[in-house]
N, C-alpha and C positions, 0 to 999 in steps of 0.2 A: 893608490891606494882607491879605489869604487865607496863614492857614495850610495845613499839611500836612493836620493833622486838616480843614480847613472845606474842602480841594480832594476826600479821603476823601468825604465824606460830600454829594457833590454828586447831587441827584435828575438824571437824565435825563427826559427831556420825550417820548412816544412821538409823534414827529409824523404825521400821516393820511395824508400826502402819501406816504409811507415804504410804507404801506400799498397806499397809492390805484394808485403807481407797482408793485412786488411784484403787483399784480391784475393789473391790465395786465400786465406782463412773462408771468405765466404763463398768463392769457387768449392773447396774441398765440402762444407757446409749443404750447397746444391745437391752436387753428386750423392751425401752420403742419404738424402732423402730421394733422391732421382733411381740410383740401382738396385737393380736387385742380383741377389745370391744364393749358392745354393751350400746345404751341407755335403763334401762329398765322403767317400767309403771307396776305399783301392781297394783290388786283390787278384789273384789268379784264376784262371777258369780252365776246365779243361773240356777240349769240343769232340761228342760221341753223340752227332747225328741231333742234338744237342747244346749248352753250355749246361755245366758240368761245374754249380760253386759252395764249396764247405767254405760257410761262414760263422762264427762264434756267434751264441746266442744273444751277445748286446750290440750288436751289428743286427740282429734280421730286423729290424724295422727299416736298415736303409735300402735292404735289398724290398719288400712288400712294399713300403709306400711310397719306393722312388719312382721319380716322373720319367726317365731316363739312363740310358748306359753309353758307354763310350769304349767304342774297343780300336785301337791303331787310331786314334783323333779321329771317328768317324760314329755321329750320335746315331743310337738307336732306339727306337720304342720295342720292349718286352713284355714277356708274362712270366708270371711264375704260373710252371706245369704241375710243379708235383714239388711237396714240399717231404722231407725226409722225417724219419723219428729223430729224438733228442740223442743224439754220440756222446762218447765221453771218452777224450784222447789226452794225453799230457796237463792231467787236471785242470781241460776246458770243455765246456761243453758246446756243443755245435751242432750243425742242420746240414744236410744238403739242401740245396735247388736245383730243380731240371729249368733252366728258361727256355723261352720260344725267343731268338732271334732272327731279320729277317737273312742276316749275314750269312753267307755259306765259307764254311772254312776246310780247314783239313782234319780227318779223324785224327785225335790222338793227339793235337796241337793246342799248346798251352799258349792262352794269351793274359795280358794284365786288361782286367777292365775299371772301371770306374764306376761307382753308381751317384747319381746326381738324387738330392732329394732334401724338403725341406726350406724353399723359397722364402725367403726375407727379403724387406727392403735391409739396404744396407746399415741403417741407424738402429736400427729393432738388434739386429749384429751386437753394433756398436754397447745398444743398452745392456743386453743378455751380458756379454762380458764384464760391465763394470758392476753391475751388481748382481 
């Protein structure tokens, strides 16, 4: 049985797990303030001298305000040349965008493209998710 004086003289052990966990949390905090990320919109496109992309109206800002796009894991700057009128099909409004890209593809080739837009710091994205 332990006495009160015995309980007061207990030596606490420093666990390396606490130090490692603290270091990992500090590293994640620094990375959250340093790293920048993009929002992405992924879709398919067909190539006829230019890329033709059908985009729902709710995702049109991703195409118009995007910084760059990727085709087959290669990043390219792009320019929206023409925007069609609003079309309605399958209970969804969409528009066709004709996009100029430096990459030459075969005609009628269907490619998967990813638009990168809305560049933010990682901490801002975390705050937006929480609140």
